[in-house]
N, C-alpha and C positions, 0 to 999 in steps of 0.2 A: 504494500500500500504506500503511495507517495506521501511525502511530508508537506505540510502547510506551514508557512511562517508568518506570524503576526508581528509586524515590525514596530508596533506601538500599542501597548496595552497597559492599563493600570490595575494590576491584580490586588494591590493593597488599598482598596477603597471601601468605604462603608457599604455602598450599594451591592458589592460583590461578596462581602464577608459571609453572609448566610449560605452562599453557594460555592465558596472557594474550594472546599474539598471535592465537590462534584465537578467543578470546572477543571481542577487539577487531574482528577481521574479520567475525565473525558478527553483532555488534551493528550494524556498518555496513550489511551486506547485508540485515538483517532490520528495519532502522529502529528500533533500540532506543536510547533516550537514557538515560544513567545519571547519577545524582547520586553521585559518588564520594566517600565519606566517609573521614575519616582517623582514625587511632588516636593518633598522636603527631607529634612534630616531623618525623621522617624521612618518614613516609607523607604528611604535609601537602605537603612539597616535591615528592615523587614524583607525587602526584595533580595538582599544579599543572603539572608537566612534561607529564603525559599530556594534560591539558586543552588545552595549547598546541599539541599535535599533532592532536588529534581534537575537532572541534566538538561531537560528541555526548557527550563526557565533561565534566560540569559539576563543577568541583572545590570540595569543602567541606573546609575546614582546621580543625583543632582537636585537643584532647587528651581522649581518652576517660577516664572516671573510673577505669578500671583502671590507666591510665598517669599518673594525676594527680601522683605524686611527681616525674615527670620534667619537669613543666611549668615554664617560665620566663616570667615576665611580660614582661621586656624583649625576649626573643627573639620571643615571639608578637606583641607590639605592633609591633616593627620589621618583622616578616614581613608583617603586615597592611598597614602603611603603604606598604611597597614594592610590594605586589601587589594592593591593594584593587580595582583595575580588572579584575583577572583572577579574583579569588576570587568564587564564586557564593554561598557561605554558610559558616556556622561549624558544624562538626559532625565527628565525633560527640562531643557533650558531654553532661553530665548527672550523674545520681547512680545508684548501684547498691547496693541494700540487701543483696544477696547477698555482696558482696565487702568488707564493712566490717572483717572480721578481717585482710584483706590491705592494704587502704587505708582508713584511718579516714574516717568520714563528715565530720568536720571538714575534713580535707584535700580530699576530693572537693568539698565545698560551696564552699570558698574558690576552688578552680580553676574550678568551674562559674560562680560569680558573676563572676569576673574576665573570663572569656570572654564572658559575657552582656553585660557592660559594653562590651566592644569591639564586639560585634554591634550593640548599641544605638547606639554612636557612629557606626559606618559604615553603619547601616541595612541590615544583612545578615540574611537568614533564618537560623534556627537549626534544627538537626536533633538532636533530644534523646532521650537514653537515660534510661529511668525505671523500670527493673525493681525491684520491691519498694520503690519510693520515690516512687510517683506523687503522693501528697499533698504531700510535701515539695518535689517538683519543681514542681508547679503553684503552690504558695505562693511559691516562690522566683521563678518567672517573673512572678508578679503584681507584683513590685517594679520591673520594667523596662518601658520603652516599646518593645515589640517588635511590629512589625506582622505578622510572618510566622513562626509557630512550628509545627513539626511534631513530634508525639510519635510516634516510630517504634516499630513493633512493640508497640503499646500493649496492656498486659495488666491494666489496672486494672479497677475495677468500673464499673457503669452510672452511679453517682453521680459518680465522677471524670470519666467520659466527658462527662457533661452539663456539669460545671463547665468542662472544657476547651472544649467547644463554645460555651458562653456567653461565653468569653473570646476566641473567634474562632480557636482553634487548628485545625490540620489533624491528621489521624490516618492513619497508613499501616498497611496489613495485608499479610501475607506468605503463604507457602505453607501455614501452619496453617489458612488459610481453606478450603483444599481438603478437609480432613478433620476439623477440630476443631469439635465442637458448641458448646463454650463461646465460641470465637472467632467463630463464625457468629452466635451469639446477640448478642454484644456489637456486632458489625459492623452488624447490622440496626437497632441503636439509634442509629447514627451518621448524621448529615446527609450525603447523597451529595455535596453541594457542598464537603464538607470531607474527602473520601476520596482517598487516594493509595495506590498499590500498591508493593510492594518485595519483594526476595528476601533482603536482608541477607547475600548471598553473601560468603564461603563458609560455609555451614552444611549439615551433613548431616541429612537428615530421614528417620529410620527408619520413620516411620508412612506415608510416601508417597515417590514418586519412587525407590523401591527402595533407599533409603539413600544415594543419590548426593549428593555435595556440590553445593549449589545454585550456579547462575550466573544472570546476567540473562536467559538464554534460557528460564528457567522461567516468565517473566512471563505467557505466553499462557494457562497453566493457571489462574493466579490471576485474570486478567481474566475468563476464562470463568466462574469461580466467582462473581465480583462481578456479572456480568450476570445470572446465574441468581437470585442472592439478591435483587437489586433488581428483577428481572423486567423488564429492559430489553434491547433488542437489543444485540448485540456492538458494532455501529457506534456506537450512542448511548453505550454504556458507555465506549468508547475516546475519544470526543469529550469526554465529561464529565471523565474522568481527565486528558486533555490540558489542558483549560482549568483544572482544579484545580491541576495541576502548574505551569502558568504563573503562576497567581495566587499560589501559595506562593513561587515563585522571585522574583516581582516583575519579571520580564522575559520576553521572547519566548524560547521554547526553540530556535527556529531564527531566526537573524539575518536571513535573506533572505525571511521571510514577508511 
């Protein structure tokens, strides 16, 4: 049975806690590998603990722009030093133009830049949030020597997409690909060798999936949409996404391959 890869999911969230054991068991049975992204200091530690129990959970540690005021340079640096061999990437980090009244852009940018510096130092991939701040995010990323960048749930325009592709970035697309014409149009402008898929769980999608909160188990619907849009077989689509995911991560997804 082929593997599915969820490039961006939040397993350590209150909405998923009642179902976490079931989700973990289902991922194991259905060959689903997840890049478990963090929001803050606590979720970073919990994701790392999960990854030590399950080899299909790849831990990304970091502080989301919404949580930027809670960021501590010393704590984050020490945490990375102690766990650099177990951490698969830095995320979810970035900028969010929608939340500037709650967390100023200056605060967000300072925290984003510090975490990018650590990712650069330890040669770790970054999983980046860029809502309503795509241009500023790409400009900021250009100042760092980062070999593996993923702009998750990218919602910028074609110009920004091309700029990111020219810089070698990856882009992940989620459940909106199933029903959104604008997402599909943007997706078809992306280089297939730079495409990953994600659920960004837990998110409730009123326009599809009957409004249920997403989980990594929705990946099959997204991959099916990808195969149709790129007019490739499902098997070829899964193989390409697998190779893209490994290229982004910079390591084998399964240690025993």
